[in-house]
PAKEKE-876593 format. One record per residue (C-alpha): y, z, x. Coordinates in steps of 0.25 Angstrom, whole numbers, padded with zeros to 4 digits, always signed. Each point is the difference from the previous one (the first is absolute). Layout:
BEGIN
YZX;...
***
This chain:
BEGIN
+0031+0084-0012;-0012+0007-0002;-0011+0005+0007;-0011-0009-0005;-0015-0006+0005;+0001-0014+0007;+0003-0010-0010;-0016-0008-0002;+0002-0014+0004;-0008-0010-0009;-0014-0005+0006;+0003-0014+0000;+0011-0002+0005;+0003-0010+0012;+0000+0007+0013;+0002-0002+0013;+0001+0008+0014;+0015+0004+0003;+0003-0011+0011;-0014-0008+0000;+0004-0014+0003;-0008-0012-0004;-0009-0009+0010;+0003-0013-0007;+0009+0001-0012;+0003-0013-0009;+0011-0009+0004;+0007-0009-0007;-0006-0015-0003;+0014-0005+0001;+0009+0003+0011;+0012+0001-0009;-0004+0009-0010;+0003+0015+0002;-0009+0009+0009;+0003+0012+0003;-0012+0005+0005;-0010+0011-0007;+0009+0012+0001;+0003+0001-0015;-0004+0011-0009;+0005+0005-0013;+0015-0002-0005;+0009+0010-0006;+0010+0000-0009;+0001-0005-0017;-0001-0012-0005;+0012-0009+0003;+0007+0011+0008;-0003-0006+0015;-0013+0006+0006;-0004+0005+0015;-0014-0002+0007;-0004+0010+0008;-0014-0003+0007;-0013+0007+0006;+0007+0002+0013;+0011+0007-0006;+0013-0009+0001;+0008-0003-0011;+0001-0016+0002;-0001-0009-0013;+0016+0001-0007;+0001-0008-0014;+0013+0007-0002;+0007-0012-0005;-0006-0007-0011;-0009-0012+0004;+0002+0002+0015;-0010+0004+0011;+0003+0007+0012;-0011+0005+0008;+0004+0008+0012;-0003+0015+0005;+0012+0008+0001;-0004+0010+0006;+0010+0011-0002;-0004+0001-0014;-0012+0008+0001;-0007+0014-0001;-0002+0010+0011;-0008+0013+0002;+0003+0013+0010;-0013+0009-0001;-0001+0013+0008;-0011+0010+0001;+0000+0011+0011;+0006-0003+0013;-0002-0016+0000;+0008-0011-0011;+0000-0014-0001;+0008-0010-0010;-0002-0015-0001;+0008-0010-0008;-0012-0005-0011;-0002-0013+0005;-0009-0006+0011;+0009-0012+0004;+0013+0004+0008;+0012-0009-0002;-0001-0012+0007;+0015-0001+0004;+0000+0014+0008;+0007+0008-0008;-0005+0014-0004;-0006+0001+0014;+0000+0016-0002;-0008-0001-0011;-0015+0003+0001;-0009-0011-0010;-0011+0005-0007;-0015-0005+0007;-0004-0011-0007;-0015+0002-0005;-0011-0007+0010;-0010-0012-0004;-0016+0003+0002;-0010-0011-0004;+0003-0005-0014;+0013+0003-0007;+0000+0006-0015;-0002-0010-0009;+0000-0001-0017;-0015-0001-0001;-0002+0014+0005;+0013+0008-0003;-0006+0014+0006;-0008-0005+0012;+0002+0008+0011;+0013-0003+0008;+0004-0003+0014;+0009+0009+0008;+0010+0003-0008;+0015+0008+0000;-0001-0001-0016;+0000-0010-0012;+0008-0009-0007;-0003+0000-0015;+0005-0010-0011;-0002+0000-0015;+0013-0007-0005;+0009+0006-0005;-0005+0012+0010;-0002+0001+0015;-0004+0011+0008;+0001+0005+0015;-0012+0008+0004;+0003+0005+0016;-0012+0005+0007;-0003+0004+0013;+0013+0003+0005;+0009+0010-0006;-0009+0015-0002;+0007-0003-0016;-0007-0008-0008;+0011-0008-0005;+0000-0011-0011;+0011-0009-0005;-0002-0005-0013;+0012-0011-0004;+0001-0007-0013;+0012-0006-0010;+0001+0003-0013;-0010-0011-0008;-0008+0002-0010;-0005-0010-0013;+0009+0000-0011;+0013+0007+0007;+0011-0009-0001;+0009+0009+0005;-0004+0008+0015;-0007-0013+0003;+0012-0006+0003;+0007+0012+0009;+0002-0003+0015;-0007+0012+0005;-0011+0004+0008;-0005+0014+0000;-0008+0005+0013;-0008+0012-0005;-0004+0007+0015;-0013+0012-0002;+0000+0009+0012;-0014+0010+0002;-0001+0008+0009;-0016+0001+0005;+0000+0010+0009;+0001+0015+0001;+0013+0001+0009;+0016-0006-0007;+0003-0014+0002;+0014-0002+0002;+0006-0016-0005;+0011-0006-0003;+0000-0015-0007;+0010-0009+0003;+0007-0012-0009;+0008-0011+0007;+0006-0012-0004;+0012-0009+0004;+0013-0004-0008;-0004-0014-0004;+0010-0001-0011;+0005-0014-0001;-0012-0006+0009;-0008-0008-0012;+0009-0010-0005;+0001-0015+0004;+0010-0004+0009;-0002-0014-0004;+0005+0000-0014;-0002-0015-0003;-0012-0001+0011;-0005-0016+0000;-0014-0003-0006;-0009-0007+0010;-0014-0006-0003;-0009+0008+0011;-0011-0008+0007;-0011+0004-0012;+0010-0006-0010;+0005+0013-0006;+0015+0002-0002;+0005+0010+0008;+0015+0008+0004;+0004+0007+0012;+0001+0016-0003;+0009+0008+0010;+0000+0013-0004;+0011+0009+0007;-0010+0010+0007;+0008+0008+0009;+0015-0003-0005;+0002+0015-0002;+0016+0001+0001;+0006+0012-0008;-0014+0005-0004;+0002+0014-0002;-0010+0013-0003;+0002+0013-0005;-0007+0011-0006;-0004+0004-0014;-0006+0011-0008;-0002+0006-0013;-0005+0015-0004;-0015-0007+0001;+0000-0011+0011;+0008-0005+0012;+0002-0013+0007;+0006-0010+0007;+0008-0013-0006;+0001-0012+0007;+0012-0008-0003;+0012-0009+0003;+0015+0006-0001;+0004-0010-0011;-0007-0008-0010;+0006-0012-0007;+0004+0001-0015;-0009-0008-0006;-0012+0006+0008;-0005-0012+0010;-0014-0004+0004;-0005+0009+0011;+0010+0011-0003;-0004+0014-0003;-0007+0011+0006;-0012+0006+0005;-0005+0015+0000;-0012+0009+0006;-0001+0012-0006;-0010+0013-0003;-0001+0012-0007;+0005+0015+0003;-0010+0010+0002;+0001+0014+0004;-0011-0001+0011;+0005-0013+0005;+0012-0002+0010;+0007-0012-0003;+0008-0007+0014;+0009-0013+0001;+0007-0010+0008;+0009-0009-0008;+0004-0009+0011;-0009-0005+0013;-0001-0013+0007;-0014-0006-0004;+0001-0013+0008;+0002+0012+0013;-0010+0008+0007;+0000+0008-0013;+0001+0014+0008;+0010+0004-0009;-0010+0004-0011;-0012+0000+0010;+0005+0011+0011;-0001+0011-0010;-0011-0006-0010;-0008+0001+0011;+0003+0012+0004;-0001+0008-0011;-0001-0009-0012;+0015+0002-0002;+0012-0008-0002;+0015+0003+0004;+0004+0001-0014;+0013-0010+0003;+0009-0005-0010;+0007-0011+0003;+0007-0011-0010;+0006-0008+0010;-0003-0016-0004;-0008-0009+0010;+0010-0009+0009;-0003-0013+0002;-0015-0004+0007;-0002+0016-0005;-0012+0003-0005;-0002+0015-0008;-0013+0008-0004;-0002+0013-0008;-0011+0012+0004;-0006+0007-0010;-0009+0011+0005;-0008+0012-0010;-0007+0011+0010;-0009+0010-0004;-0012+0009+0005;-0013+0001-0008;-0008+0012+0003;-0017-0003+0000;-0004-0008-0012;+0013-0002-0007;+0004-0012-0005;+0013-0007-0005;+0006-0011-0006;+0012-0006+0004;+0006-0011-0007;+0010-0011+0008;+0007-0011-0009;+0005-0012+0003;+0011-0008-0009;+0008-0012+0002;+0011-0004-0010;+0003-0016+0002;+0004-0002-0014;+0002-0017+0002;-0008-0012+0001;+0005-0011+0005;-0004-0014-0003;+0010-0012+0005;+0015+0004+0002;+0005+0010-0010;-0014-0002-0009;-0003+0015-0002;-0009+0008-0008;+0000+0016-0001;-0013+0005+0004;-0010+0007-0015;+0001+0014+0008;+0016-0001-0002;-0003+0002-0015;-0003+0015+0004;+0009+0002+0012;+0013-0007-0001;+0004-0012+0006;+0010+0006+0011;-0008-0001+0012;+0002+0016+0002;-0013+0005-0004;-0011+0001+0010;+0002+0015-0001;-0001+0001-0014;-0012-0008+0000;-0007+0008+0012;+0003+0013-0007;-0008-0008-0012;-0012-0001+0009;+0000+0014+0005;+0002+0005-0014;-0011-0008-0007;-0009-0003+0011;-0013+0008-0006;+0002-0006-0013;+0000-0014+0006;-0013+0002+0009;-0007+0006-0013;+0006-0013-0008;-0008-0009+0011;-0011+0009+0000;-0003+0000-0015;+0003-0016-0001;-0011-0003+0013;-0010+0011-0001;-0007-0005-0013;-0002-0014+0008;-0003+0007+0012;-0011+0008-0009;-0008-0012-0006;-0014+0000+0009;-0004-0012-0002;+0014-0007+0007;-0004+0000+0013;+0009+0006+0009;+0004-0013+0009;+0005-0005-0014;+0008+0012-0003;+0007+0002+0013;+0004-0017+0000;+0002+0003-0017;+0013+0009+0003;+0004-0005+0016;+0001-0015-0006;+0013+0004-0009;+0007+0003+0012;+0008-0013-0003;+0006+0006-0012;+0009+0008+0012;+0000-0008+0012;+0001-0015-0006;+0014-0001+0000;-0001+0006-0015;+0013-0001-0007;+0001+0009-0011;+0016-0001-0009;+0007+0010-0006;-0001+0001-0017;+0009-0011-0007;+0000-0001-0014;-0008-0013+0001;-0009+0006+0010;-0002+0014-0005;-0010+0004+0011;+0007-0011+0011;-0007-0010+0006;-0011+0000+0010;-0006-0010+0009;-0009+0001+0013;+0000-0012+0011;-0011-0009+0001;-0001+0004+0013;+0008+0002+0014;-0002-0014+0004;+0002-0007-0014;+0012+0008-0002;+0002-0001-0016;-0002+0008-0010;-0011+0001-0012;-0007-0013+0003;-0007-0004-0013;-0014-0005+0004;-0002+0011+0010;+0005+0012-0010;-0011-0006-0010;-0009+0008+0010;+0009+0009+0006;+0006+0007-0012;-0012+0008-0006;+0006+0013+0008;+0013-0002-0007;-0004-0004-0013;-0011+0012+0000;+0009+0011+0007;+0015-0005-0005;-0002-0009-0011;+0015+0000-0002;+0004-0005+0012;-0011-0010-0002;+0007-0005-0011;+0012+0000+0006;-0004-0011+0008;-0006-0009-0010;+0013+0000-0007;+0009-0005+0012;-0009-0012+0001;+0000-0002-0015;+0014+0001+0002;-0002-0012+0011;-0006-0008-0007;+0010-0007-0008;+0009-0002+0013;+0004-0011+0009;+0004-0003+0014;+0001-0013+0004;+0002+0003+0016;-0005-0010+0008;-0014+0005+0009;-0007-0003+0012;-0016+0003-0003;-0003+0007+0011;-0016-0003+0000;+0003-0014+0004;+0008+0005+0013;-0013+0006+0004;-0009-0012-0001;+0010-0009+0007;+0004-0009-0014;+0014-0003-0007;+0002+0010-0010;+0004-0004-0014;+0012+0006-0005;-0003+0011-0010;+0010+0006-0011;+0001+0016+0000;-0005+0003-0012;-0001-0009-0013;+0002+0006-0014;-0014+0005-0007;-0007+0001+0014;-0006+0014+0002;+0007+0005+0013;-0008+0003+0012;+0006+0011+0006;+0013+0008-0005;+0009-0002+0012;+0004+0006+0014;+0007+0010+0006;+0009-0009+0006;+0007-0006-0015;-0002+0007-0011;-0015+0005-0005;-0002-0002-0016;+0012-0011-0002;-0004-0010+0011;-0015-0003-0002;-0010-0010+0007;+0006+0005+0015;-0013-0006+0008;+0000-0014+0001;-0013-0002+0009;-0004-0006-0012;+0006-0007-0011;-0003+0010-0010;+0004-0006-0014;-0011-0008+0004;-0009+0011-0001;-0013+0000-0011;-0002+0015+0001;+0012+0008-0001;+0002-0003-0015;-0013+0005-0003;+0001+0011+0010;+0013+0003-0009;-0006-0001-0016;-0012+0009+0006;+0008+0012+0006;+0009-0001-0013;-0011+0002-0007;-0007+0011+0009;+0011+0008+0001;+0001+0001-0015;-0016+0003-0004;-0002+0009+0012;+0012+0009-0001;-0003+0005-0014;+0002-0012-0007;+0009+0005-0008;+0013-0007+0007;+0002-0012-0009;+0015-0001+0003;-0004-0002+0016;-0008-0013-0006;+0012-0004-0008;+0007+0001+0013;-0008-0009+0007;-0004-0009-0012;+0009-0013+0002;-0003+0000+0015;-0013-0001-0004;+0001-0011-0008;+0009-0008+0009;-0009+0003+0012;-0012-0005-0007;+0006-0014-0005;+0006-0002+0014;-0014+0002+0006;-0006-0009-0010;+0010-0011+0006;-0010-0001+0011;-0012-0005-0010;+0001-0014+0006;-0013-0005-0007;+0002+0008-0011;-0013+0008+0000;+0006+0011-0004;+0001+0008+0015;+0011-0002+0010;-0006-0007+0012;+0004+0005+0015;+0008-0012+0007;-0007-0001+0014;+0009+0009+0006;-0002+0014+0000;+0007+0005-0012;-0006+0014-0003;-0003+0013+0007;-0009-0005+0010;+0013-0010+0006;-0007-0005+0011;-0010-0005-0008;+0000-0013-0007;-0006-0001-0014;-0002-0012-0008;-0002-0003-0015;-0005+0011-0008;-0003+0012+0008;-0009+0012-0001;+0011+0010+0004;+0012-0005-0008;-0009-0005-0011;-0006+0011-0004;+0013+0007+0000;+0006-0009-0008;-0011+0003-0011;+0001+0016+0002;+0016-0001-0003;-0002-0009-0012;-0008+0011-0006;+0009+0011+0005;+0011-0009-0006;-0008-0001-0014;-0003+0014-0001;+0016+0003+0005;+0003-0009-0012;-0008+0009-0010;+0006+0013+0004;+0014-0005-0002;-0004-0006-0013;-0005+0011-0006;+0012+0010+0004;+0007+0006-0011;+0014-0006+0002;-0006-0013+0007;+0011-0012-0004;-0006-0011+0007;-0013-0001-0009;+0001-0014-0002;+0003-0005+0015;-0011+0011+0004;-0012-0006-0010;+0004-0014+0006;+0000+0006+0015;-0015+0004-0003;-0004-0011-0005;+0006-0010+0012;-0007+0010+0009;-0014+0000-0007;+0000-0015+0001;+0002+0001+0013;-0011+0009+0003;-0009-0006-0007;+0002-0015+0007;+0002+0008+0013;-0014+0010+0000;-0011-0013+0000;+0009-0008+0009;-0001+0013+0011;-0015+0001-0002;-0003-0016+0000;+0009-0004+0012;-0004+0014+0009;-0014+0006-0003;-0010-0005+0010;-0012+0008-0004;+0003+0011+0009;+0016+0003+0002;+0013-0006-0003;+0005-0011+0009;+0013+0001+0007;+0006-0011-0009;-0003-0012-0008;+0007-0011+0010;-0002+0004+0015;-0016-0002+0000;+0000+0014+0009;-0014+0009+0000;+0009+0012+0004;-0004+0012-0008;+0014+0007-0003;-0003+0017+0000;+0010+0000-0010;-0004-0010-0011;-0001+0010-0011;+0013+0007+0001;+0004-0007-0014;-0014+0007-0006;+0004+0014+0006;+0012+0000-0009;-0006-0005-0013;-0012+0011+0003;+0011+0011+0003;+0010-0002-0013;-0012-0001-0009;+0003-0016-0002;-0014-0010-0002;-0007-0004+0015;+0007-0012+0003;-0016-0004+0006;-0012+0001-0004;-0006+0013+0005;-0011-0003+0007;+0009-0011+0007;+0008+0010+0006;-0011+0008+0004;-0005-0011+0006;+0014-0003+0008;+0001+0016+0005;-0013+0000+0006;+0002-0013+0007;+0014+0004+0004;-0007+0013+0006;-0010-0007+0007;+0008-0011+0008;+0014+0005-0001;-0005+0015+0004;-0012+0001+0006;-0001-0012+0007;+0014+0001+0005;-0003+0009+0013;-0009+0006-0007;+0008+0007-0009;+0007+0009+0012;+0014-0005-0003;+0000-0003-0015;-0001-0011-0008;+0008-0015+0005;+0007-0006-0010;-0007-0013-0001;-0012-0004+0007;-0013-0011-0004;-0012+0006-0009;-0007+0002+0017;+0012+0008+0005;+0005-0011+0009;+0014-0002+0000;+0005-0013-0005;+0012-0003+0009;-0003+0010+0013;+0017+0000+0003;+0002+0002-0015;+0010+0012-0002;-0002+0008-0014;-0015-0005-0001;-0004+0009+0011;+0008+0010-0001;-0005+0013-0008;+0013+0003-0009;-0001+0017-0002;+0008-0001-0015;-0011-0012-0004;-0013+0007+0006;+0005+0013-0009;+0001-0010-0012;-0014-0006+0002;-0004+0014+0002;+0006+0004-0013;-0006-0011-0008;-0015+0002+0006;+0003+0014-0007;+0003-0006-0013;-0013-0010+0003;-0008+0013+0002;-0001-0004+0016;+0005+0014+0003;-0009+0002+0013;+0005-0015+0006;+0016+0005-0006;-0001+0012+0008;-0006-0007+0014;+0010-0012-0002;+0011+0010+0000;-0004+0010+0011;-0003-0010+0011;+0015-0003-0004;+0005+0014-0001;-0009+0003+0015;+0008-0013+0005;+0014+0005-0002;-0001+0017+0001;-0009-0003+0014;+0008-0009+0007;+0015+0005-0001;+0004-0007-0013;+0001+0012-0009;+0013+0003-0007;+0004-0017+0004;-0012-0006-0008;+0001-0013+0004;-0003-0013-0011;-0010-0006+0009;-0009+0003+0011;-0008-0010+0010;-0014+0004+0005;+0008-0003+0015;+0006+0015-0003;+0015-0008-0004;+0007+0004-0013;+0012-0007-0008;+0010+0006-0007;+0000+0014+0001;+0003+0011-0012;-0004-0008-0011;+0004+0000-0014;-0016-0005-0004;-0008+0011+0005;+0004+0010-0010;-0009-0008-0009;-0012+0009+0005;+0008+0008-0013;-0008-0012-0008;-0014+0004+0005;+0004+0015-0004;+0006-0006-0014;-0013-0006-0004;-0009+0011+0004;+0008+0009-0010;-0002-0012-0010;-0015+0001+0000;
***
């Protein structure tokens, strides 16, 4: 804690006046989908450690503490507050603009919200004049800032971050958040300040009370189960004061802990650094659901706390909180930096009953669940190093003048999903020396690493944490040979009012759609989704092969062991997929049921989307054969040569068929058998991947350019004048084939970023940025920030929040770097 100038906030953050609401935020398209409203901020916490979100009105309201589960609830006692005294006047505010709805903490004074006047701030003009504000919230993941203005005489800024930076496989897993306060006195007279951090003891709250919940089919055809966290169950919780020569903190725990540790058990801790210019006050036990006067009376009077130490455990029905305050005086012109740390040590993630994993951070802090103080102390000791590491990673990108500010803003902020997407990261084992990793498809479709979605959404992980990316693909490789004959009803037929065929869960050789869900056994029980029979999908096997070769090639092309680990699965899945080539023309046909990532959209015969991915996957498999054949210790050279010749024959047969059946002189038809004249925006995904991986074009360049120009004109410009982004599929004149269609008339955020990536790749950079900007503007101007959905519609609705595919914005950045 030293006297430093205020930290510089990057120019290209997402920002919003503190407490300013939205006139017409986007709402869910389907009532059954999650819609928490627009008050979402950047999440705090390491990958797989659980995370917390704090919105631009100052409330801590997102609690993804239990792996894969979603709790959105403002817990008012979890809060920062500021007391200020200058001369004969003083004031104190809890720094949230929303008082508790239940009437608790009624003695507290809540921070005034900004008032909207005229147009609200938009991403298109990031530094235009603001409405009358009481401050501004800024976010550039993994950092965010609150800048308080117009209320206090002192200039106050709180920077929030967790230790996440490129290529870091240790600190990135830590369950810790740093709140770095900078206080500056711009006046000539002294100002006394106190900053108070209060927290509620939530040990035991975040675990499902229903250990084996029943799975049912929701109205949109998705399988769901009930989650009942144990919110408010605080019996035997207790708090204590902890300190060492450097720091002082308050530890929140439970009297006893099981052996072995169970999910939800462990500790929380808030702490700050000691400093000769600062006086620290504390209160170890107060009632967070009462009036709040136990801490507010003395704090609002002079910035102090009573220094009560009471370790009495909570009784039945009782809840308890802690408070930690630092008090200091700034002379005129003086600046002081005050760090706080919040840490939690909840080492176990449980899926189905007794299916448990230790979290990655336990490799560094142990598995006892009694190390929250150690973790918080590490944060206070290392925060300046962590801050510098983040800046060192981000600054070269922020300094690139050719990249628009809105793009740099969204590029970093879309990485929020790696923290708050129900992320799992397990402790290391001999088989998985960096642990296993997984991110949900989204909060509504709660299963992990949907392969068709991560074909787009995994570029950020690939570029920043390649070992985690390869861990995911290895999990798919292990799953491909497995079989699960559990019978299931297919939800899609439920939504259209038809009888459902019974399908087995997983066929050996088929690439699974996902790695499982948090109520079963992730990585071991795959293909959780039952909306469609994913054993019939025509893109999943291709998606797997392309991601295998991509992850090898774009991470240095030297991890041949990774290719070898995946090779048998590549052979199995391509052989399985080839069985769907019913007419023997070389290309697997779509069946007329939705059997690919656009799983409400019926394709029939050879399709532009799946057929293109098939051609690219064959090229990728041939390239893998070459690499494995040329390795020094190759033992199966003859088998590899034979496989290569098979794939070359399939490719030679398929390539002309694709062109003959689908090219209409202007663009590639949706498919060969439905007769539809719809233009699919993502028809060239296979071509994009082929070029990305240095493989041969799967279509003539002039055809690709013609198709892209047609897509840009029809799906983007003619779809509501490009305001919302590109629709998935319209006729060449921009009209809809079926005005009641779902997927064709939605704007998918990740698909648009993927389209922008191929536009850049093919020399249409202006069109690419215009397309991507429309989507970024819709997300960040309409209350969708930090919960980016899969789909938006022109009537202000969205579907499937916190969606994995949107991280495809990193594909744009990758292609730019390749040029």
